[in-house]
Backbone as CSV, one residue per row, in Angstrom:
resi,resn,N_x,N_y,N_z,CA_x,CA_y,CA_z,C_x,C_y,C_z
1,UNK,89.563,86.232,86.396,90.256,87.207,87.202,89.368,87.567,88.392
2,UNK,89.958,87.662,89.596,89.166,87.974,90.775,88.672,89.414,90.719
3,UNK,87.598,89.646,91.447,87.008,90.980,91.465,87.989,91.997,92.047
4,UNK,88.772,91.594,93.072,89.731,92.516,93.677,90.808,92.938,92.687
5,UNK,91.255,92.035,91.837,92.297,92.363,90.856,91.805,93.366,89.809
6,UNK,90.488,93.414,89.585,89.913,94.356,88.620,89.456,95.651,89.278
7,UNK,89.542,95.737,90.589,89.032,96.901,91.313,89.706,98.187,90.833
8,UNK,88.936,99.253,90.706,89.487,100.521,90.220,90.646,101.053,91.059
9,UNK,90.642,100.773,92.368,91.712,101.280,93.216,93.069,100.659,92.905
10,UNK,93.097,99.545,92.191,94.391,98.938,91.831,95.246,99.933,91.042
11,UNK,94.605,100.795,90.249,95.329,101.793,89.453,95.981,102.859,90.330
12,UNK,95.508,103.024,91.553,96.093,104.029,92.445,97.559,103.734,92.745
13,UNK,97.948,102.456,92.680,99.349,102.096,92.933,100.290,102.648,91.859
14,UNK,99.747,103.051,90.726,100.563,103.573,89.620,100.612,105.101,89.591
15,UNK,99.991,105.758,90.557,99.917,107.218,90.539,101.167,107.862,91.135
16,UNK,101.472,109.089,90.716,102.586,109.829,91.325,102.379,110.041,92.828
17,UNK,101.138,110.202,93.254,100.864,110.400,94.682,101.288,109.176,95.491
18,UNK,100.968,107.970,94.996,101.379,106.756,95.706,102.897,106.597,95.652
19,UNK,103.511,106.898,94.525,104.973,106.806,94.405,105.647,107.714,95.433
20,UNK,105.090,108.898,95.655,105.656,109.834,96.626,105.494,109.310,98.054
21,UNK,104.326,108.767,98.369,104.090,108.192,99.697,105.038,107.025,99.930
22,UNK,105.162,106.178,98.940,106.033,105.001,99.031,107.489,105.415,99.261
23,UNK,107.966,106.379,98.488,109.352,106.848,98.629,109.576,107.487,100.001
24,UNK,108.617,108.265,100.436,108.738,108.924,101.744,108.767,107.900,102.876
25,UNK,107.897,106.890,102.817,107.861,105.857,103.860,109.175,105.078,103.883
26,UNK,109.676,104.699,102.702,110.926,103.930,102.640,112.107,104.746,103.157
27,UNK,112.096,106.056,102.927,113.170,106.917,103.433,113.073,107.067,104.952
28,UNK,111.861,107.192,105.449,111.649,107.383,106.884,111.825,106.084,107.668
29,UNK,111.464,104.973,107.057,111.460,103.669,107.729,112.081,102.634,106.783
30,UNK,113.424,102.592,106.703,114.079,101.730,105.715,114.083,100.234,106.059
31,UNK,113.656,99.907,107.282,113.637,98.503,107.695,112.211,98.062,108.024
32,UNK,111.979,96.781,107.881,110.676,96.192,108.181,110.286,96.493,109.629
33,UNK,109.116,97.026,109.804,108.622,97.397,111.134,108.449,96.177,112.031
34,UNK,107.924,95.096,111.500,107.693,93.900,112.316,109.008,93.229,112.707
35,UNK,109.956,93.173,111.789,111.268,92.605,112.113,111.990,93.475,113.140
36,UNK,111.907,94.798,112.972,112.563,95.725,113.898,112.030,95.552,115.315
37,UNK,110.752,95.204,115.434,110.140,95.020,116.751,110.770,93.868,117.526
38,UNK,111.423,92.950,116.813,112.098,91.829,117.482,113.613,91.906,117.310
39,UNK,114.113,93.102,116.972,115.550,93.331,116.926,116.253,93.005,115.626
40,UNK,115.513,92.754,114.559,116.133,92.441,113.270,116.126,93.665,112.362
41,UNK,117.126,93.765,111.490,117.198,94.858,110.515,117.026,94.271,109.125
42,UNK,115.791,94.114,108.710,115.467,93.574,107.397,115.027,94.724,106.499
43,UNK,115.695,94.918,105.356,115.308,96.017,104.457,113.852,95.901,104.010
44,UNK,113.240,97.057,103.828,111.845,97.119,103.395,111.711,96.621,101.956
45,UNK,110.671,95.844,101.704,110.308,95.408,100.352,108.989,96.039,99.924
46,UNK,108.073,96.190,100.887,106.699,96.585,100.573,106.250,97.694,101.516
47,UNK,105.647,98.720,100.949,104.981,99.735,101.765,103.523,99.294,101.855
48,UNK,103.123,98.994,103.065,101.842,98.353,103.344,100.871,99.326,104.009
49,UNK,99.591,99.101,103.804,98.560,99.858,104.507,98.293,99.183,105.852
50,UNK,98.423,99.930,106.931,98.198,99.393,108.269,96.739,98.968,108.414
51,UNK,95.847,99.900,108.174,94.423,99.576,108.140,94.066,99.335,106.682
52,UNK,93.576,98.166,106.334,93.230,97.908,104.933,92.289,98.991,104.404
53,UNK,92.626,99.534,103.240,91.843,100.650,102.708,90.518,100.203,102.100
54,UNK,90.438,98.987,101.607,89.225,98.432,101.012,88.570,99.399,100.018
55,UNK,89.426,100.078,99.240,88.939,100.984,98.204,88.630,102.390,98.677
56,UNK,88.904,102.671,99.940,88.678,104.032,100.456,89.887,104.896,100.116
57,UNK,89.672,105.868,99.279,90.746,106.745,98.806,91.454,107.460,99.966
58,UNK,90.700,107.913,100.972,91.310,108.628,102.093,92.295,107.743,102.855
59,UNK,91.988,106.468,103.038,92.913,105.551,103.713,94.076,105.161,102.810
60,UNK,93.802,105.005,101.532,94.847,104.597,100.593,95.973,105.618,100.559
61,UNK,95.633,106.895,100.469,96.634,107.945,100.299,97.038,108.632,101.606
62,UNK,96.726,108.051,102.753,97.123,108.617,104.050,98.486,108.046,104.447
63,UNK,99.494,108.909,104.473,100.851,108.472,104.814,100.891,107.764,106.166
64,UNK,100.162,108.292,107.132,100.162,107.723,108.484,99.570,106.316,108.522
65,UNK,98.904,105.915,107.459,98.322,104.578,107.381,99.243,103.610,106.642
66,UNK,100.521,103.958,106.524,101.466,103.075,105.844,102.561,102.623,106.799
67,UNK,103.151,101.497,106.463,104.281,100.969,107.220,105.192,100.217,106.272
68,UNK,106.455,100.116,106.662,107.431,99.364,105.879,107.446,97.922,106.352
69,UNK,107.366,96.992,105.410,107.439,95.568,105.734,108.353,94.854,104.747
70,UNK,108.972,93.776,105.205,109.689,92.899,104.280,108.638,91.988,103.632
71,UNK,109.011,91.326,102.571,108.056,90.471,101.855,107.539,89.346,102.748
72,UNK,108.430,88.752,103.543,108.027,87.644,104.413,106.953,88.080,105.409
73,UNK,107.169,89.211,106.070,106.173,89.678,107.047,104.876,90.087,106.361
74,UNK,104.985,90.738,105.224,103.778,91.155,104.504,102.974,89.947,104.048
75,UNK,103.650,88.959,103.484,102.948,87.821,102.893,102.506,86.787,103.917
76,UNK,103.045,86.842,105.119,102.639,85.857,106.123,101.847,86.518,107.237
77,UNK,102.525,87.198,108.122,101.885,87.773,109.297,100.754,88.724,108.950
78,UNK,101.019,89.683,108.083,100.027,90.717,107.752,98.833,90.130,107.009
79,UNK,99.093,89.296,106.020,97.997,88.707,105.249,97.151,87.788,106.128
80,UNK,97.819,87.063,107.014,97.086,86.179,107.923,96.164,86.995,108.831
81,UNK,96.668,88.109,109.341,95.857,88.960,110.214,94.649,89.517,109.465
82,UNK,94.839,89.889,108.209,93.714,90.407,107.426,92.680,89.316,107.166
83,UNK,93.146,88.098,106.932,92.236,86.987,106.670,91.474,86.584,107.932
84,UNK,92.194,86.450,109.045,91.576,86.015,110.297,90.799,87.123,110.996
85,UNK,91.233,88.354,110.785,90.624,89.471,111.497,91.365,89.824,112.768
86,UNK,92.473,89.154,113.036,93.308,89.451,114.197,94.715,88.913,113.944
87,UNK,95.677,89.476,114.677,97.064,89.029,114.566,97.296,87.841,115.491
88,UNK,98.150,86.933,115.072,98.508,85.790,115.912,99.843,86.013,116.619
89,UNK,100.365,87.230,116.543,101.650,87.527,117.180,101.539,87.376,118.691
90,UNK,102.622,86.865,119.278,102.684,86.603,120.709,103.674,87.568,121.349
91,UNK,103.295,88.146,122.483,104.158,89.074,123.200,105.201,88.346,124.030
92,UNK,106.079,89.118,124.676,107.144,88.555,125.507,106.585,87.749,126.673
93,UNK,105.354,88.056,127.075,104.722,87.328,128.177,104.084,86.010,127.740
94,UNK,104.176,85.710,126.430,103.627,84.469,125.909,102.154,84.538,125.547
95,UNK,101.567,85.721,125.640,100.147,85.896,125.339,99.960,86.657,124.032
96,UNK,98.853,86.433,123.341,98.584,87.167,122.100,98.516,88.670,122.373
97,UNK,99.137,89.468,121.482,99.172,90.915,121.695,97.961,91.637,121.117
98,UNK,97.284,91.028,120.177,96.151,91.683,119.521,94.894,91.529,120.372
99,UNK,94.268,92.649,120.775,93.050,92.536,121.582,91.901,91.837,120.856
100,UNK,91.987,91.743,119.524,90.935,91.056,118.752,91.141,89.542,118.729
101,UNK,92.304,89.065,119.212,92.591,87.625,119.229,91.556,86.923,120.120
102,UNK,91.055,85.765,119.700,90.037,85.058,120.493,90.436,84.841,121.955
103,UNK,91.710,84.631,122.221,92.162,84.419,123.600,91.853,85.632,124.475
104,UNK,91.937,86.823,123.879,91.750,88.059,124.642,90.296,88.498,124.745
105,UNK,89.388,87.710,124.274,87.968,88.079,124.317,87.290,87.656,125.615
106,UNK,88.036,87.009,126.480,87.442,86.524,127.740,87.717,87.474,128.871
């Protein structure tokens, strides 16, 4: 079993506090934020942490650090950004939107 799967913060997902944050986010933002940005109405599947909490309790339980995502966006775009350290999303001008993207470092 990976170290992350055994991490103590994994239990935080089972707390009433997280359930309340999750319910509140889904009520406030019933559609995937990333899909909505391109005009799609995809129902939320996952309440995601915008800034990865990495075991920090203050980030984990901060409502403002959550967003609604569909499974596809969470498992592809978001996970890729966390792995790479930047988003590969492209803006309407054809350029990467994330200032951390290697293209924007010049």
